[in-house]
LOLUM-663357 format. One line per 4 residues: their letters; for each residue x, z, y of N, C-alpha, C, O. Coordinates in nm, 3 decimals. Example, Ala and Ser with C-alpha at 12.3 -4.5 7.8 and 13.67 -1.06 7.14 Angstrom:
% residues 2
AS) 1.319 0.780 -0.569 1.230 0.780 -0.450 1.320 0.780 -0.330 1.424 0.846 -0.332  1.285 0.708 -0.225 1.367 0.714 -0.106 1.290 0.787 0.003 1.341 0.804 0.114
***
This chain:
% residues 107
MILS) 8.541 7.094 9.847 8.577 7.228 9.886 8.535 7.248 10.030 8.527 7.153 10.108  8.509 7.372 10.065 8.465 7.408 10.199 8.562 7.512 10.256 8.591 7.612 10.190  8.610 7.488 10.376 8.691 7.586 10.448 8.614 7.627 10.572 8.559 7.543 10.643  8.610 7.757 10.597 8.536 7.807 10.714 8.614 7.913 10.788 8.671 8.005 10.728
DGVQ) 8.615 7.898 10.918 8.667 7.998 11.011 8.817 8.022 10.996 8.880 7.977 10.901  8.869 8.092 11.092 9.010 8.124 11.095 9.040 8.207 11.218 8.950 8.264 11.280  9.166 8.213 11.251 9.211 8.292 11.365 9.299 8.205 11.452 9.378 8.124 11.403  9.285 8.222 11.581 9.366 8.150 11.678 9.442 8.253 11.760 9.383 8.347 11.814
MVVD) 9.574 8.234 11.769 9.653 8.325 11.851 9.668 8.264 11.991 9.703 8.147 12.006  9.641 8.345 12.091 9.664 8.305 12.230 9.757 8.408 12.293 9.758 8.524 12.253  9.833 8.364 12.390 9.923 8.455 12.460 9.870 8.473 12.601 9.852 8.376 12.675  9.844 8.598 12.637 9.792 8.631 12.769 9.888 8.729 12.835 9.899 8.844 12.794
EGEE) 9.956 8.682 12.938 10.054 8.764 13.010 10.155 8.827 12.914 10.188 8.945 12.926  10.202 8.747 12.819 10.303 8.791 12.724 10.250 8.865 12.604 10.326 8.895 12.512  10.121 8.897 12.601 10.060 8.969 12.489 9.995 8.870 12.392 9.919 8.782 12.434  10.026 8.885 12.263 9.963 8.800 12.161 9.825 8.856 12.128 9.811 8.973 12.093
IFNM) 9.724 8.771 12.139 9.587 8.810 12.110 9.534 8.719 12.000 9.550 8.597 12.008  9.471 8.778 11.899 9.417 8.701 11.787 9.265 8.695 11.800 9.197 8.797 11.791  9.213 8.575 11.821 9.070 8.553 11.837 9.014 8.479 11.716 9.084 8.399 11.654  8.889 8.507 11.684 8.823 8.432 11.578 8.812 8.286 11.621 8.793 8.256 11.739
SPGS) 8.826 8.197 11.524 8.817 8.054 11.549 8.712 7.996 11.455 8.744 7.961 11.341  8.587 7.986 11.501 8.482 7.936 11.413 8.496 7.786 11.386 8.545 7.711 11.470  8.454 7.747 11.269 8.454 7.605 11.233 8.450 7.590 11.082 8.502 7.675 11.009  8.388 7.483 11.037 8.377 7.457 10.893 8.408 7.311 10.866 8.366 7.222 10.940
IKGE) 8.481 7.287 10.758 8.512 7.151 10.716 8.491 7.138 10.566 8.504 7.235 10.490  8.458 7.017 10.524 8.435 6.987 10.383 8.541 6.887 10.338 8.566 6.787 10.405  8.603 6.916 10.226 8.704 6.827 10.170 8.657 6.768 10.039 8.613 6.840 9.950  8.667 6.637 10.028 8.631 6.569 9.904 8.756 6.505 9.845 8.821 6.423 9.909
INSE) 8.789 6.545 9.722 8.909 6.495 9.656 8.880 6.357 9.599 8.779 6.336 9.532  8.969 6.263 9.627 8.957 6.127 9.577 8.980 6.129 9.425 9.088 6.168 9.380  8.881 6.088 9.348 8.893 6.092 9.201 8.998 5.995 9.149 9.049 6.013 9.038  9.030 5.893 9.225 9.133 5.795 9.185 9.274 5.844 9.220 9.371 5.810 9.152
EHTE) 9.284 5.922 9.326 9.413 5.972 9.375 9.395 6.119 9.414 9.360 6.150 9.528  9.420 6.208 9.316 9.388 6.350 9.336 9.467 6.418 9.447 9.432 6.529 9.487  9.572 6.355 9.497 9.647 6.415 9.608 9.586 6.380 9.744 9.635 6.426 9.847  9.481 6.299 9.744 9.416 6.258 9.869 9.285 6.334 9.887 9.197 6.331 9.800
INWS) 9.273 6.402 9.998 9.151 6.476 10.031 9.095 6.420 10.161 9.166 6.412 10.261  8.970 6.381 10.158 8.902 6.331 10.278 8.826 6.446 10.342 8.733 6.501 10.283  8.867 6.484 10.463 8.809 6.597 10.533 8.708 6.551 10.637 8.727 6.449 10.703  8.599 6.628 10.650 8.500 6.600 10.755 8.445 6.733 10.807 8.431 6.830 10.733
RIQQ) 8.415 6.734 10.936 8.355 6.854 10.996 8.210 6.864 10.951 8.140 6.764 10.938  8.167 6.988 10.928 8.028 7.013 10.893 7.973 7.119 10.988 8.048 7.183 11.062  7.843 7.135 10.986 7.776 7.235 11.068 7.835 7.373 11.039 7.871 7.403 10.925  7.846 7.456 11.142 7.897 7.592 11.124 7.795 7.677 11.046 7.674 7.660 11.063
HPGE) 7.845 7.766 10.963 7.758 7.853 10.884 7.678 7.948 10.973 7.712 7.965 11.090  7.572 8.009 10.920 7.491 8.103 10.999 7.574 8.226 11.039 7.665 8.268 10.967  7.541 8.283 11.152 7.608 8.405 11.196 7.740 8.379 11.264 7.779 8.264 11.289  7.810 8.489 11.293 7.937 8.476 11.363 8.050 8.442 11.267 8.036 8.455 11.145
ARYR) 8.162 8.398 11.322 8.278 8.362 11.241 8.326 8.484 11.163 8.316 8.597 11.210  8.379 8.461 11.044 8.428 8.567 10.956 8.573 8.539 10.917 8.613 8.424 10.900  8.649 8.645 10.905 8.790 8.637 10.866 8.804 8.685 10.722 8.753 8.791 10.686  8.874 8.608 10.641 8.903 8.640 10.501 8.778 8.663 10.416 8.767 8.762 10.345
MAAV) 8.685 8.570 10.425 8.567 8.576 10.337 8.610 8.541 10.195 8.709 8.471 10.174  8.536 8.591 10.098 8.554 8.550 9.959 8.458 8.434 9.934 8.350 8.429 9.992  8.497 8.342 9.847 8.411 8.227 9.817 8.424 8.190 9.670 8.528 8.210 9.608  8.315 8.134 9.618 8.313 8.089 9.479 8.217 7.971 9.468 8.116 7.965 9.539
GVSS) 8.248 7.878 9.381 8.156 7.767 9.355 8.062 7.804 9.242 8.104 7.860 9.141  7.933 7.772 9.258 7.834 7.796 9.154 7.758 7.666 9.127 7.751 7.579 9.213  7.702 7.656 9.008 7.630 7.532 8.973 7.484 7.555 8.937 7.413 7.460 8.908  7.439 7.681 8.938 7.301 7.708 8.902 7.242 7.810 8.997 7.307 7.912 9.022
PVEM) 7.125 7.792 9.051 7.030 7.685 9.021 7.066 7.552 9.088 7.019 7.448 9.043  7.148 7.554 9.195 7.197 7.430 9.256 7.346 7.446 9.282 7.396 7.558 9.292  7.416 7.333 9.294 7.559 7.340 9.324 7.578 7.383 9.469 7.525 7.322 9.561  7.655 7.490 9.487 7.686 7.536 9.622 7.814 7.617 9.620 7.860 7.663 9.515
VVFA) 7.871 7.633 9.738 7.985 7.722 9.757 7.929 7.845 9.827 7.872 7.835 9.936  7.946 7.962 9.764 7.890 8.087 9.815 8.002 8.167 9.882 8.110 8.184 9.827  7.973 8.216 10.003 8.067 8.296 10.081 8.011 8.436 10.097 7.891 8.453 10.118  8.098 8.537 10.088 8.055 8.676 10.105 8.161 8.754 10.180 8.280 8.723 10.175
GGSS) 8.115 8.857 10.250 8.207 8.949 10.316 8.276 8.889 10.436 8.216 8.815 10.514  8.401 8.922 10.450 8.477 8.882 10.568 8.450 8.978 10.682 8.357 9.059 10.677  8.530 8.969 10.784 8.517 9.057 10.900 8.516 8.974 11.027 8.579 8.869 11.035  8.446 9.023 11.128 8.446 8.956 11.257 8.567 8.998 11.341 8.588 8.947 11.452
NPYN) 8.647 9.091 11.289 8.768 9.138 11.357 8.889 9.100 11.272 8.911 9.162 11.168  8.969 9.001 11.313 9.086 8.962 11.233 9.180 9.081 11.213 9.200 9.162 11.303  9.238 9.089 11.093 9.316 9.207 11.059 9.436 9.172 10.973 9.445 9.064 10.915  9.528 9.268 10.965 9.643 9.255 10.878 9.605 9.310 10.740 9.490 9.351 10.720
YNGI) 9.698 9.312 10.647 9.668 9.350 10.509 9.618 9.493 10.493 9.555 9.526 10.392  9.644 9.578 10.590 9.601 9.718 10.580 9.459 9.741 10.631 9.413 9.856 10.633  9.389 9.636 10.672 9.252 9.650 10.719 9.239 9.690 10.864 9.128 9.706 10.916  9.351 9.707 10.930 9.350 9.739 11.073 9.365 9.608 11.150 9.455 9.529 11.124
GYNS) 9.274 9.587 11.246 9.275 9.463 11.323 9.402 9.447 11.405 9.471 9.544 11.434  9.430 9.323 11.441 9.543 9.296 11.529 9.523 9.364 11.664 9.618 9.378 11.742  9.400 9.405 11.692 9.368 9.479 11.815 9.377 9.630 11.794 9.335 9.708 11.880  9.433 9.673 11.680 9.453 9.814 11.643 9.324 9.888 11.608 9.325 10.010 11.596
KPSF) 9.213 9.815 11.592 9.086 9.877 11.553 9.056 9.844 11.407 9.090 9.735 11.361  8.993 9.936 11.333 8.958 9.907 11.193 8.866 9.785 11.183 8.780 9.762 11.268  8.886 9.709 11.076 8.799 9.594 11.049 8.706 9.630 10.935 8.748 9.689 10.835  8.580 9.595 10.949 8.480 9.628 10.848 8.424 9.500 10.788 8.404 9.401 10.858
ASNT) 8.398 9.504 10.658 8.343 9.388 10.588 8.197 9.368 10.624 8.121 9.463 10.639  8.159 9.243 10.636 8.020 9.207 10.660 7.944 9.213 10.527 8.003 9.189 10.421  7.816 9.244 10.532 7.734 9.239 10.410 7.658 9.106 10.399 7.569 9.092 10.316  7.695 9.010 10.482 7.630 8.879 10.483 7.679 8.794 10.366 7.798 8.792 10.334
VFGY) 7.584 8.723 10.303 7.616 8.627 10.197 7.542 8.498 10.230 7.422 8.501 10.258  7.612 8.387 10.228 7.548 8.258 10.252 7.616 8.152 10.166 7.726 8.174 10.116  7.551 8.039 10.150 7.606 7.933 10.068 7.592 7.798 10.135 7.504 7.777 10.219  7.679 7.706 10.096 7.670 7.567 10.143 7.623 7.484 10.025 7.695 7.466 9.927
RLDT) 7.501 7.433 10.036 7.442 7.352 9.928 7.504 7.213 9.930 7.500 7.143 10.032  7.560 7.174 9.817 7.625 7.043 9.808 7.524 6.929 9.795 7.557 6.815 9.825  7.402 6.960 9.750 7.301 6.854 9.735 7.236 6.817 9.868 7.195 6.703 9.887  7.226 6.913 9.960 7.160 6.887 10.089 7.257 6.893 10.207 7.221 6.860 10.320
NQWV) 7.381 6.936 10.180 7.481 6.954 10.287 7.429 7.046 10.397 7.446 7.019 10.516  7.366 7.156 10.355 7.310 7.254 10.447 7.352 7.395 10.406 7.372 7.424 10.288  7.365 7.481 10.506 7.390 7.623 10.482 7.259 7.694 10.453 7.155 7.660 10.511  7.263 7.792 10.363 7.147 7.876 10.335 7.192 8.022 10.336 7.298 8.056 10.284
ELA) 7.110 8.107 10.394 7.138 8.251 10.394 7.088 8.309 10.263 6.975 8.284 10.223  7.173 8.386 10.195 7.139 8.442 10.064 7.118 8.593 10.069 7.042 8.647 9.989  7.184 8.661 10.160 7.167 8.807 10.173 7.215 8.853 10.308 7.210 8.972 10.339
***
């Protein structure tokens, strides 16, 4: 499994600020002990960090985890950013190839 990006809250003069936190990690489940996941850092995906991307695993033509959408402005459930500005979905699509351990841009 692949996890990418998130949000980091910082407090500046008493104000809570939510900043994008780029980063990607790969988790491999131990086939002998399914409750054990071995995590490792991987190269960051192309482009800027995204918040709440959708992802799906595909097996054809190659095994990869495909990510789509997400926003560069972290937001609450109503689509309004924690900074009170609307958040817009990215039209970027990219995948992490499991055979080469590399990111590829798809759209």
